[in-house]
Predicted model as a PDB file, atoms N, CA, C, CB and O in Angstrom, pLDDT in the B-factor column:
MODEL        1                                                                  
ATOM      1  N   MET A   1       9.896 -46.772   2.552  1.00 52.00           N  
ATOM      2  CA  MET A   1       9.097 -45.934   3.412  1.00 52.00           C  
ATOM      3  C   MET A   1       8.755 -44.642   2.664  1.00 52.00           C  
ATOM      4  CB  MET A   1       9.841 -45.638   4.739  1.00 52.00           C  
ATOM      5  O   MET A   1       9.625 -44.010   2.065  1.00 52.00           O  
ATOM      6  N   ARG A   2       7.516 -44.273   2.707  1.00 59.00           N  
ATOM      7  CA  ARG A   2       7.064 -43.080   2.000  1.00 59.00           C  
ATOM      8  C   ARG A   2       7.113 -41.866   2.920  1.00 59.00           C  
ATOM      9  CB  ARG A   2       5.640 -43.281   1.455  1.00 59.00           C  
ATOM     10  O   ARG A   2       6.700 -41.928   4.078  1.00 59.00           O  
ATOM     11  N   LYS A   3       7.623 -40.768   2.386  1.00 59.00           N  
ATOM     12  CA  LYS A   3       7.677 -39.537   3.179  1.00 59.00           C  
ATOM     13  C   LYS A   3       6.507 -38.649   2.785  1.00 59.00           C  
ATOM     14  CB  LYS A   3       9.034 -38.790   2.975  1.00 59.00           C  
ATOM     15  O   LYS A   3       6.306 -38.342   1.609  1.00 59.00           O  
ATOM     16  N   ASP A   4       5.756 -38.251   3.767  1.00 60.00           N  
ATOM     17  CA  ASP A   4       4.683 -37.287   3.519  1.00 60.00           C  
ATOM     18  C   ASP A   4       5.257 -35.880   3.656  1.00 60.00           C  
ATOM     19  CB  ASP A   4       3.482 -37.502   4.506  1.00 60.00           C  
ATOM     20  O   ASP A   4       6.124 -35.613   4.488  1.00 60.00           O  
ATOM     21  N   ARG A   5       4.746 -35.001   2.815  1.00 63.00           N  
ATOM     22  CA  ARG A   5       5.270 -33.639   2.907  1.00 63.00           C  
ATOM     23  C   ARG A   5       4.746 -32.985   4.184  1.00 63.00           C  
ATOM     24  CB  ARG A   5       4.874 -32.801   1.652  1.00 63.00           C  
ATOM     25  O   ARG A   5       3.665 -33.303   4.680  1.00 63.00           O  
ATOM     26  N   PHE A   6       5.548 -32.070   4.686  1.00 64.00           N  
ATOM     27  CA  PHE A   6       5.208 -31.385   5.924  1.00 64.00           C  
ATOM     28  C   PHE A   6       4.116 -30.360   5.655  1.00 64.00           C  
ATOM     29  CB  PHE A   6       6.452 -30.709   6.541  1.00 64.00           C  
ATOM     30  O   PHE A   6       4.266 -29.502   4.785  1.00 64.00           O  
ATOM     31  N   GLU A   7       3.048 -30.445   6.380  1.00 65.00           N  
ATOM     32  CA  GLU A   7       1.952 -29.503   6.225  1.00 65.00           C  
ATOM     33  C   GLU A   7       1.742 -28.765   7.538  1.00 65.00           C  
ATOM     34  CB  GLU A   7       0.655 -30.224   5.784  1.00 65.00           C  
ATOM     35  O   GLU A   7       1.563 -29.369   8.596  1.00 65.00           O  
ATOM     36  N   GLN A   8       1.769 -27.441   7.437  1.00 63.00           N  
ATOM     37  CA  GLN A   8       1.528 -26.649   8.631  1.00 63.00           C  
ATOM     38  C   GLN A   8       0.026 -26.572   8.863  1.00 63.00           C  
ATOM     39  CB  GLN A   8       2.150 -25.229   8.502  1.00 63.00           C  
ATOM     40  O   GLN A   8      -0.747 -26.455   7.912  1.00 63.00           O  
ATOM     41  N   PRO A   9      -0.380 -26.637  10.104  1.00 61.00           N  
ATOM     42  CA  PRO A   9      -1.813 -26.504  10.365  1.00 61.00           C  
ATOM     43  C   PRO A   9      -2.271 -25.087  10.014  1.00 61.00           C  
ATOM     44  CB  PRO A   9      -2.136 -26.831  11.852  1.00 61.00           C  
ATOM     45  O   PRO A   9      -1.630 -24.106  10.389  1.00 61.00           O  
ATOM     46  N   SER A  10      -3.365 -24.998   9.303  1.00 64.00           N  
ATOM     47  CA  SER A  10      -3.842 -23.682   8.907  1.00 64.00           C  
ATOM     48  C   SER A  10      -4.548 -23.024  10.079  1.00 64.00           C  
ATOM     49  CB  SER A  10      -4.783 -23.779   7.689  1.00 64.00           C  
ATOM     50  O   SER A  10      -5.279 -23.670  10.830  1.00 64.00           O  
ATOM     51  N   ASP A  11      -4.318 -21.743  10.220  1.00 61.00           N  
ATOM     52  CA  ASP A  11      -4.935 -20.971  11.287  1.00 61.00           C  
ATOM     53  C   ASP A  11      -6.223 -20.365  10.746  1.00 61.00           C  
ATOM     54  CB  ASP A  11      -3.968 -19.865  11.825  1.00 61.00           C  
ATOM     55  O   ASP A  11      -6.150 -19.494   9.880  1.00 61.00           O  
ATOM     56  N   PRO A  12      -7.373 -20.771  11.201  1.00 62.00           N  
ATOM     57  CA  PRO A  12      -8.622 -20.269  10.636  1.00 62.00           C  
ATOM     58  C   PRO A  12      -8.881 -18.795  10.973  1.00 62.00           C  
ATOM     59  CB  PRO A  12      -9.774 -21.111  11.130  1.00 62.00           C  
ATOM     60  O   PRO A  12      -9.685 -18.146  10.304  1.00 62.00           O  
ATOM     61  N   ASP A  13      -8.209 -18.258  12.003  1.00 64.00           N  
ATOM     62  CA  ASP A  13      -8.428 -16.865  12.393  1.00 64.00           C  
ATOM     63  C   ASP A  13      -7.607 -15.896  11.556  1.00 64.00           C  
ATOM     64  CB  ASP A  13      -8.095 -16.678  13.858  1.00 64.00           C  
ATOM     65  O   ASP A  13      -7.889 -14.697  11.553  1.00 64.00           O  
ATOM     66  N   PHE A  14      -6.619 -16.380  10.858  1.00 65.00           N  
ATOM     67  CA  PHE A  14      -5.752 -15.491  10.085  1.00 65.00           C  
ATOM     68  C   PHE A  14      -6.264 -15.368   8.662  1.00 65.00           C  
ATOM     69  CB  PHE A  14      -4.302 -16.003  10.087  1.00 65.00           C  
ATOM     70  O   PHE A  14      -6.614 -16.359   8.021  1.00 65.00           O  
ATOM     71  N   GLY A  15      -6.302 -14.149   8.187  1.00 79.00           N  
ATOM     72  CA  GLY A  15      -6.718 -13.913   6.810  1.00 79.00           C  
ATOM     73  C   GLY A  15      -6.160 -12.584   6.347  1.00 79.00           C  
ATOM     74  O   GLY A  15      -5.847 -11.716   7.161  1.00 79.00           O  
ATOM     75  N   VAL A  16      -6.038 -12.429   5.062  1.00 81.00           N  
ATOM     76  CA  VAL A  16      -5.510 -11.182   4.521  1.00 81.00           C  
ATOM     77  C   VAL A  16      -6.635 -10.225   4.169  1.00 81.00           C  
ATOM     78  CB  VAL A  16      -4.646 -11.455   3.292  1.00 81.00           C  
ATOM     79  O   VAL A  16      -6.381  -9.060   3.863  1.00 81.00           O  
ATOM     80  N   GLY A  17      -7.866 -10.693   4.207  1.00 86.00           N  
ATOM     81  CA  GLY A  17      -8.990  -9.841   3.835  1.00 86.00           C  
ATOM     82  C   GLY A  17      -9.169  -8.656   4.764  1.00 86.00           C  
ATOM     83  O   GLY A  17      -9.422  -7.545   4.298  1.00 86.00           O  
ATOM     84  N   PHE A  18      -9.044  -8.865   6.062  1.00 88.00           N  
ATOM     85  CA  PHE A  18      -9.251  -7.776   7.015  1.00 88.00           C  
ATOM     86  C   PHE A  18      -8.199  -6.688   6.894  1.00 88.00           C  
ATOM     87  CB  PHE A  18      -9.257  -8.315   8.421  1.00 88.00           C  
ATOM     88  O   PHE A  18      -8.570  -5.518   6.804  1.00 88.00           O  
ATOM     89  N   PRO A  19      -6.891  -7.006   6.886  1.00 88.00           N  
ATOM     90  CA  PRO A  19      -5.902  -5.929   6.724  1.00 88.00           C  
ATOM     91  C   PRO A  19      -6.061  -5.174   5.402  1.00 88.00           C  
ATOM     92  CB  PRO A  19      -4.495  -6.502   6.812  1.00 88.00           C  
ATOM     93  O   PRO A  19      -5.892  -3.955   5.364  1.00 88.00           O  
ATOM     94  N   VAL A  20      -6.383  -5.881   4.323  1.00 91.00           N  
ATOM     95  CA  VAL A  20      -6.585  -5.220   3.033  1.00 91.00           C  
ATOM     96  C   VAL A  20      -7.799  -4.302   3.108  1.00 91.00           C  
ATOM     97  CB  VAL A  20      -6.764  -6.262   1.899  1.00 91.00           C  
ATOM     98  O   VAL A  20      -7.773  -3.198   2.563  1.00 91.00           O  
ATOM     99  N   ALA A  21      -8.842  -4.737   3.767  1.00 91.00           N  
ATOM    100  CA  ALA A  21     -10.045  -3.910   3.915  1.00 91.00           C  
ATOM    101  C   ALA A  21      -9.758  -2.661   4.738  1.00 91.00           C  
ATOM    102  CB  ALA A  21     -11.173  -4.718   4.567  1.00 91.00           C  
ATOM    103  O   ALA A  21     -10.263  -1.584   4.419  1.00 91.00           O  
ATOM    104  N   VAL A  22      -8.965  -2.785   5.778  1.00 93.00           N  
ATOM    105  CA  VAL A  22      -8.627  -1.627   6.609  1.00 93.00           C  
ATOM    106  C   VAL A  22      -7.810  -0.622   5.808  1.00 93.00           C  
ATOM    107  CB  VAL A  22      -7.848  -2.067   7.868  1.00 93.00           C  
ATOM    108  O   VAL A  22      -8.074   0.579   5.869  1.00 93.00           O  
ATOM    109  N   ILE A  23      -6.823  -1.100   5.057  1.00 96.00           N  
ATOM    110  CA  ILE A  23      -5.995  -0.199   4.233  1.00 96.00           C  
ATOM    111  C   ILE A  23      -6.856   0.479   3.173  1.00 96.00           C  
ATOM    112  CB  ILE A  23      -4.828  -0.979   3.559  1.00 96.00           C  
ATOM    113  O   ILE A  23      -6.729   1.684   2.954  1.00 96.00           O  
ATOM    114  N   ALA A  24      -7.721  -0.273   2.520  1.00 96.00           N  
ATOM    115  CA  ALA A  24      -8.594   0.307   1.495  1.00 96.00           C  
ATOM    116  C   ALA A  24      -9.540   1.337   2.109  1.00 96.00           C  
ATOM    117  CB  ALA A  24      -9.402  -0.797   0.785  1.00 96.00           C  
ATOM    118  O   ALA A  24      -9.795   2.378   1.503  1.00 96.00           O  
ATOM    119  N   PHE A  25     -10.063   1.057   3.304  1.00 97.00           N  
ATOM    120  CA  PHE A  25     -10.954   1.994   3.972  1.00 97.00           C  
ATOM    121  C   PHE A  25     -10.245   3.314   4.256  1.00 97.00           C  
ATOM    122  CB  PHE A  25     -11.486   1.390   5.270  1.00 97.00           C  
ATOM    123  O   PHE A  25     -10.799   4.383   3.998  1.00 97.00           O  
ATOM    124  N   PHE A  26      -9.025   3.248   4.785  1.00 96.00           N  
ATOM    125  CA  PHE A  26      -8.297   4.483   5.087  1.00 96.00           C  
ATOM    126  C   PHE A  26      -7.915   5.240   3.820  1.00 96.00           C  
ATOM    127  CB  PHE A  26      -7.045   4.171   5.897  1.00 96.00           C  
ATOM    128  O   PHE A  26      -7.940   6.471   3.807  1.00 96.00           O  
ATOM    129  N   MET A  27      -7.565   4.527   2.765  1.00 96.00           N  
ATOM    130  CA  MET A  27      -7.242   5.202   1.500  1.00 96.00           C  
ATOM    131  C   MET A  27      -8.466   5.932   0.953  1.00 96.00           C  
ATOM    132  CB  MET A  27      -6.719   4.186   0.459  1.00 96.00           C  
ATOM    133  O   MET A  27      -8.366   7.075   0.506  1.00 96.00           O  
ATOM    134  N   LEU A  28      -9.619   5.270   0.991  1.00 96.00           N  
ATOM    135  CA  LEU A  28     -10.842   5.910   0.517  1.00 96.00           C  
ATOM    136  C   LEU A  28     -11.254   7.079   1.406  1.00 96.00           C  
ATOM    137  CB  LEU A  28     -11.970   4.894   0.447  1.00 96.00           C  
ATOM    138  O   LEU A  28     -11.761   8.085   0.910  1.00 96.00           O  
ATOM    139  N   THR A  29     -11.039   6.956   2.717  1.00 96.00           N  
ATOM    140  CA  THR A  29     -11.359   8.041   3.639  1.00 96.00           C  
ATOM    141  C   THR A  29     -10.493   9.265   3.374  1.00 96.00           C  
ATOM    142  CB  THR A  29     -11.186   7.579   5.081  1.00 96.00           C  
ATOM    143  O   THR A  29     -10.996  10.388   3.349  1.00 96.00           O  
ATOM    144  N   ILE A  30      -9.194   9.056   3.178  1.00 93.00           N  
ATOM    145  CA  ILE A  30      -8.293  10.172   2.892  1.00 93.00           C  
ATOM    146  C   ILE A  30      -8.648  10.807   1.555  1.00 93.00           C  
ATOM    147  CB  ILE A  30      -6.825   9.701   2.888  1.00 93.00           C  
ATOM    148  O   ILE A  30      -8.640  12.031   1.431  1.00 93.00           O  
ATOM    149  N   THR A  31      -8.958   9.992   0.558  1.00 92.00           N  
ATOM    150  CA  THR A  31      -9.337  10.521  -0.753  1.00 92.00           C  
ATOM    151  C   THR A  31     -10.612  11.349  -0.654  1.00 92.00           C  
ATOM    152  CB  THR A  31      -9.525   9.378  -1.761  1.00 92.00           C  
ATOM    153  O   THR A  31     -10.688  12.435  -1.228  1.00 92.00           O  
ATOM    154  N   ALA A  32     -11.607  10.852   0.061  1.00 93.00           N  
ATOM    155  CA  ALA A  32     -12.862  11.595   0.226  1.00 93.00           C  
ATOM    156  C   ALA A  32     -12.617  12.901   0.968  1.00 93.00           C  
ATOM    157  CB  ALA A  32     -13.901  10.745   0.979  1.00 93.00           C  
ATOM    158  O   ALA A  32     -13.222  13.920   0.632  1.00 93.00           O  
ATOM    159  N   TYR A  33     -11.755  12.893   1.957  1.00 92.00           N  
ATOM    160  CA  TYR A  33     -11.428  14.107   2.716  1.00 92.00           C  
ATOM    161  C   TYR A  33     -10.771  15.148   1.812  1.00 92.00           C  
ATOM    162  CB  TYR A  33     -10.498  13.770   3.904  1.00 92.00           C  
ATOM    163  O   TYR A  33     -11.121  16.327   1.860  1.00 92.00           O  
ATOM    164  N   LEU A  34      -9.822  14.712   0.992  1.00 90.00           N  
ATOM    165  CA  LEU A  34      -9.141  15.644   0.093  1.00 90.00           C  
ATOM    166  C   LEU A  34     -10.091  16.194  -0.963  1.00 90.00           C  
ATOM    167  CB  LEU A  34      -7.955  14.959  -0.581  1.00 90.00           C  
ATOM    168  O   LEU A  34     -10.008  17.369  -1.324  1.00 90.00           O  
ATOM    169  N   VAL A  35     -10.989  15.353  -1.458  1.00 90.00           N  
ATOM    170  CA  VAL A  35     -11.964  15.816  -2.452  1.00 90.00           C  
ATOM    171  C   VAL A  35     -12.958  16.783  -1.817  1.00 90.00           C  
ATOM    172  CB  VAL A  35     -12.712  14.621  -3.079  1.00 90.00           C  
ATOM    173  O   VAL A  35     -13.327  17.783  -2.432  1.00 90.00           O  
ATOM    174  N   ALA A  36     -13.392  16.496  -0.596  1.00 92.00           N  
ATOM    175  CA  ALA A  36     -14.371  17.354   0.073  1.00 92.00           C  
ATOM    176  C   ALA A  36     -13.795  18.736   0.351  1.00 92.00           C  
ATOM    177  CB  ALA A  36     -14.838  16.710   1.379  1.00 92.00           C  
ATOM    178  O   ALA A  36     -14.517  19.730   0.273  1.00 92.00           O  
ATOM    179  N   LEU A  37     -12.516  18.814   0.671  1.00 90.00           N  
ATOM    180  CA  LEU A  37     -11.893  20.107   0.947  1.00 90.00           C  
ATOM    181  C   LEU A  37     -11.331  20.757  -0.312  1.00 90.00           C  
ATOM    182  CB  LEU A  37     -10.788  19.942   1.972  1.00 90.00           C  
ATOM    183  O   LEU A  37     -10.790  21.861  -0.255  1.00 90.00           O  
ATOM    184  N   ASP A  38     -11.459  20.081  -1.438  1.00 89.00           N  
ATOM    185  CA  ASP A  38     -10.970  20.588  -2.722  1.00 89.00           C  
ATOM    186  C   ASP A  38      -9.488  20.976  -2.634  1.00 89.00           C  
ATOM    187  CB  ASP A  38     -11.810  21.801  -3.170  1.00 89.00           C  
ATOM    188  O   ASP A  38      -9.084  22.062  -3.049  1.00 89.00           O  
ATOM    189  N   ILE A  39      -8.718  20.081  -2.097  1.00 85.00           N  
ATOM    190  CA  ILE A  39      -7.278  20.313  -1.938  1.00 85.00           C  
ATOM    191  C   ILE A  39      -6.569  19.897  -3.216  1.00 85.00           C  
ATOM    192  CB  ILE A  39      -6.709  19.533  -0.711  1.00 85.00           C  
ATOM    193  O   ILE A  39      -6.744  18.782  -3.709  1.00 85.00           O  
ATOM    194  N   GLN A  40      -5.771  20.807  -3.739  1.00 86.00           N  
ATOM    195  CA  GLN A  40      -4.998  20.537  -4.949  1.00 86.00           C  
ATOM    196  C   GLN A  40      -3.570  20.173  -4.547  1.00 86.00           C  
ATOM    197  CB  GLN A  40      -5.010  21.770  -5.915  1.00 86.00           C  
ATOM    198  O   GLN A  40      -2.880  20.965  -3.905  1.00 86.00           O  
ATOM    199  N   ILE A  41      -3.138  18.996  -4.918  1.00 83.00           N  
ATOM    200  CA  ILE A  41      -1.770  18.567  -4.641  1.00 83.00           C  
ATOM    201  C   ILE A  41      -0.975  18.730  -5.925  1.00 83.00           C  
ATOM    202  CB  ILE A  41      -1.718  17.084  -4.117  1.00 83.00           C  
ATOM    203  O   ILE A  41      -1.233  18.038  -6.910  1.00 83.00           O  
ATOM    204  N   PRO A  42      -0.002  19.649  -5.919  1.00 85.00           N  
ATOM    205  CA  PRO A  42       0.762  19.868  -7.149  1.00 85.00           C  
ATOM    206  C   PRO A  42       1.674  18.676  -7.446  1.00 85.00           C  
ATOM    207  CB  PRO A  42       1.596  21.158  -7.039  1.00 85.00           C  
ATOM    208  O   PRO A  42       2.124  17.990  -6.528  1.00 85.00           O  
ATOM    209  N   PRO A  43       1.942  18.434  -8.717  1.00 85.00           N  
ATOM    210  CA  PRO A  43       2.873  17.352  -9.054  1.00 85.00           C  
ATOM    211  C   PRO A  43       4.278  17.721  -8.606  1.00 85.00           C  
ATOM    212  CB  PRO A  43       2.852  17.056 -10.574  1.00 85.00           C  
ATOM    213  O   PRO A  43       4.586  18.904  -8.464  1.00 85.00           O  
ATOM    214  N   PRO A  44       5.121  16.751  -8.385  1.00 83.00           N  
ATOM    215  CA  PRO A  44       6.486  17.055  -7.962  1.00 83.00           C  
ATOM    216  C   PRO A  44       7.235  17.821  -9.047  1.00 83.00           C  
ATOM    217  CB  PRO A  44       7.238  15.767  -7.612  1.00 83.00           C  
ATOM    218  O   PRO A  44       7.001  17.636 -10.242  1.00 83.00           O  
ATOM    219  N   GLN A  45       8.128  18.673  -8.605  1.00 83.00           N  
ATOM    220  CA  GLN A  45       8.935  19.450  -9.538  1.00 83.00           C  
ATOM    221  C   GLN A  45       9.922  18.533 -10.249  1.00 83.00           C  
ATOM    222  CB  GLN A  45       9.681  20.590  -8.806  1.00 83.00           C  
ATOM    223  O   GLN A  45      10.620  17.738  -9.619  1.00 83.00           O  
ATOM    224  N   THR A  46       9.964  18.658 -11.549  1.00 83.00           N  
ATOM    225  CA  THR A  46      10.935  17.888 -12.314  1.00 83.00           C  
ATOM    226  C   THR A  46      12.076  18.816 -12.671  1.00 83.00           C  
ATOM    227  CB  THR A  46      10.297  17.256 -13.591  1.00 83.00           C  
ATOM    228  O   THR A  46      11.857  19.983 -12.993  1.00 83.00           O  
ATOM    229  N   GLY A  47      13.244  18.322 -12.618  1.00 80.00           N  
ATOM    230  CA  GLY A  47      14.406  19.137 -12.948  1.00 80.00           C  
ATOM    231  C   GLY A  47      15.510  18.273 -13.504  1.00 80.00           C  
ATOM    232  O   GLY A  47      15.572  17.067 -13.266  1.00 80.00           O  
ATOM    233  N   VAL A  48      16.368  18.918 -14.243  1.00 77.00           N  
ATOM    234  CA  VAL A  48      17.521  18.233 -14.801  1.00 77.00           C  
ATOM    235  C   VAL A  48      18.737  18.739 -14.058  1.00 77.00           C  
ATOM    236  CB  VAL A  48      17.651  18.465 -16.344  1.00 77.00           C  
ATOM    237  O   VAL A  48      19.027  19.935 -14.055  1.00 77.00           O  
ATOM    238  N   TYR A  49      19.433  17.832 -13.439  1.00 77.00           N  
ATOM    239  CA  TYR A  49      20.637  18.203 -12.692  1.00 77.00           C  
ATOM    240  C   TYR A  49      21.857  17.766 -13.492  1.00 77.00           C  
ATOM    241  CB  TYR A  49      20.644  17.558 -11.265  1.00 77.00           C  
ATOM    242  O   TYR A  49      22.022  16.591 -13.822  1.00 77.00           O  
ATOM    243  N   LEU A  50      22.697  18.733 -13.790  1.00 76.00           N  
ATOM    244  CA  LEU A  50      23.909  18.464 -14.546  1.00 76.00           C  
ATOM    245  C   LEU A  50      25.113  18.581 -13.625  1.00 76.00           C  
ATOM    246  CB  LEU A  50      24.040  19.428 -15.745  1.00 76.00           C  
ATOM    247  O   LEU A  50      25.130  19.379 -12.688  1.00 76.00           O  
ATOM    248  N   ALA A  51      26.090  17.786 -13.911  1.00 76.00           N  
ATOM    249  CA  ALA A  51      27.320  17.872 -13.122  1.00 76.00           C  
ATOM    250  C   ALA A  51      27.998  19.210 -13.415  1.00 76.00           C  
ATOM    251  CB  ALA A  51      28.283  16.675 -13.441  1.00 76.00           C  
ATOM    252  O   ALA A  51      28.188  19.594 -14.569  1.00 76.00           O  
ATOM    253  N   SER A  52      28.349  19.892 -12.354  1.00 73.00           N  
ATOM    254  CA  SER A  52      28.979  21.205 -12.540  1.00 73.00           C  
ATOM    255  C   SER A  52      30.459  21.025 -12.853  1.00 73.00           C  
ATOM    256  CB  SER A  52      28.796  22.092 -11.277  1.00 73.00           C  
ATOM    257  O   SER A  52      31.101  20.080 -12.396  1.00 73.00           O  
ATOM    258  N   ASP A  53      30.976  21.946 -13.636  1.00 58.00           N  
ATOM    259  CA  ASP A  53      32.404  21.922 -13.971  1.00 58.00           C  
ATOM    260  C   ASP A  53      33.161  22.591 -12.848  1.00 58.00           C  
ATOM    261  CB  ASP A  53      32.691  22.630 -15.335  1.00 58.00           C  
ATOM    262  O   ASP A  53      32.848  23.719 -12.467  1.00 58.00           O  
ATOM    263  N   ARG A  54      34.156  21.904 -12.314  1.00 55.00           N  
ATOM    264  CA  ARG A  54      34.959  22.486 -11.233  1.00 55.00           C  
ATOM    265  C   ARG A  54      36.369  22.669 -11.665  1.00 55.00           C  
ATOM    266  CB  ARG A  54      34.916  21.626  -9.994  1.00 55.00           C  
ATOM    267  O   ARG A  54      37.196  23.148 -10.888  1.00 55.00           O  
TER     268      ARG A  54                                                      
ENDMDL                                                                          
END                                                                             
């Protein structure tokens, strides 16, 4: 007897294109907003932390 592999029925309404498009749209909107207001975001402070002698 031959076993067929289990195949889940594909949902035609589900896709990853729409969520990716929404995320990309919001990222571009935030970027355009920051550029339009000429907002400067400073880089994070870098520091060296040494263990203190106790």
